[in-house]
N, C-alpha and C positions, 0 to 999 in steps of 0.2 A: 283553167283552175283544176287542181288535182283533188280527187275525191277517193274514198274507198268504196269498193264494190257493194258493200252492204247498205250503203246510203242511196243507191240509185233507185228510181221509181219505175213502175211498170211501163213497158214500151220504150224506155230510154236506151239509146245506143251509145256505147262507150268503147274506148280503146284502152287496152291494158298497157300500163307504163312500167310497172315494177311489182315484183312479188316479194313480200317480206316474210319473216318467220324462220323457224328452225329448218334444218336440212330435210327431214322427212316430209313435213308439211309442204314445203316449197316444191320438192320433187313430185309429190302427189298432184299438186295443183298444175304443175307443168305437164305432167303425163295426161291430165284431163283436157289440156288444150289452152290453159290460161298462161300463154307465153307473151312476152312483150310484143307490142304492135298488133296483137290479135284483136279483132273487133267482136263485140258481143252485145246482146240485147237481153234485158230482163223481160221474160215472157209470162211468168206466173209468180204470184205471191200467195203463200198459204194463208189460211184464215187467221192464224196467230202471228203472221208476218215473219215466220222463221220455220222452215227454210224458204229460199226463193229459187226459182228455176231460171236458168240462163240458156240462150241459144248461142252456141259457139261452134263454128265449123260444121254447120248442119247437124249438130248433136244437141240434145237437151241435157243439161247437167244441173242437178239440185245441190245447192251449197247451204250449209248453216251460216248464219251471220257471223259467228265466231271465226269461221274459216275465211269468209268473204272480206273480213276486216284486214286481212293480210294482202289484199290485192289493190294496188293503187291504179286508178283509172283517170282518164280525161274524157270529157264529153265529145262525141264524134263530130258534132257541128261546130266545134272550135277550130 
Protein backbone atom coordinates (compact mmCIF):
# COMPACT_ATOMS: atom_id res chain seq x y z
CA UNK A 1 0.00 0.00 0.00
CA UNK A 2 1.40 3.38 -1.01
CA UNK A 3 1.29 6.19 1.53
CA UNK A 4 2.85 9.64 1.83
CA UNK A 5 5.60 10.24 4.36
CA UNK A 6 3.62 12.78 6.39
CA UNK A 7 1.09 10.08 7.35
CA UNK A 8 3.44 7.56 8.95
CA UNK A 9 3.46 7.12 12.70
CA UNK A 10 6.26 7.17 15.23
CA UNK A 11 8.70 4.24 14.95
CA UNK A 12 7.30 3.06 11.61
CA UNK A 13 9.82 1.99 9.01
CA UNK A 14 9.11 2.74 5.35
CA UNK A 15 10.82 2.64 1.97
CA UNK A 16 10.79 5.60 -0.41
CA UNK A 17 9.09 4.80 -3.70
CA UNK A 18 8.78 8.16 -5.45
CA UNK A 19 9.30 11.87 -4.93
CA UNK A 20 6.76 14.27 -6.40
CA UNK A 21 6.92 18.04 -6.58
CA UNK A 22 8.66 20.77 -8.51
CA UNK A 23 12.30 20.61 -9.52
CA UNK A 24 13.81 22.54 -6.60
CA UNK A 25 11.89 20.71 -3.88
CA UNK A 26 12.51 17.32 -5.46
CA UNK A 27 16.24 18.07 -5.75
CA UNK A 28 16.44 19.28 -2.13
CA UNK A 29 14.73 16.14 -0.83
CA UNK A 30 17.01 13.91 -2.88
CA UNK A 31 20.08 15.79 -1.62
CA UNK A 32 18.91 15.08 1.94
CA UNK A 33 18.84 11.34 1.18
CA UNK A 34 15.19 10.78 0.28
CA UNK A 35 15.90 8.75 -2.83
CA UNK A 36 13.90 5.82 -4.24
CA UNK A 37 14.49 2.53 -2.38
CA UNK A 38 15.98 4.31 0.68
CA UNK A 39 14.63 3.03 3.98
CA UNK A 40 13.78 5.42 6.79
CA UNK A 41 12.05 5.57 10.14
CA UNK A 42 10.00 8.26 11.89
CA UNK A 43 11.86 8.88 15.16
CA UNK A 44 10.30 12.07 16.56
CA UNK A 45 7.05 13.96 16.24
CA UNK A 46 6.93 17.52 17.52
CA UNK A 47 4.19 18.50 20.02
CA UNK A 48 2.07 20.10 17.30
CA UNK A 49 2.75 17.16 14.92
CA UNK A 50 4.68 19.34 12.50
CA UNK A 51 7.57 18.88 11.77
CA UNK A 52 8.54 15.23 12.16
CA UNK A 53 12.09 13.86 12.34
CA UNK A 54 13.18 10.88 10.28
CA UNK A 55 16.27 8.67 10.51
CA UNK A 56 17.72 8.04 7.06
CA UNK A 57 21.26 6.83 6.28
CA UNK A 58 22.28 7.34 9.94
CA UNK A 59 21.21 11.00 9.74
CA UNK A 60 18.28 12.71 11.40
CA UNK A 61 16.30 14.97 9.10
CA UNK A 62 13.30 17.08 10.17
CA UNK A 63 10.69 17.75 7.51
CA UNK A 64 7.55 19.83 7.54
CA UNK A 65 4.42 17.89 6.65
CA UNK A 66 3.88 20.04 3.58
CA UNK A 67 7.21 18.80 2.20
CA UNK A 68 6.76 15.22 3.42
CA UNK A 69 3.51 14.99 1.41
CA UNK A 70 5.65 14.87 -1.73
CA UNK A 71 7.35 11.61 -0.74
CA UNK A 72 5.49 8.39 -1.54
CA UNK A 73 6.47 5.44 0.64
CA UNK A 74 5.54 1.82 1.27
CA UNK A 75 5.73 0.10 4.63
CA UNK A 76 8.94 -1.87 5.11
CA UNK A 77 7.18 -4.99 6.41
CA UNK A 78 5.25 -5.44 3.12
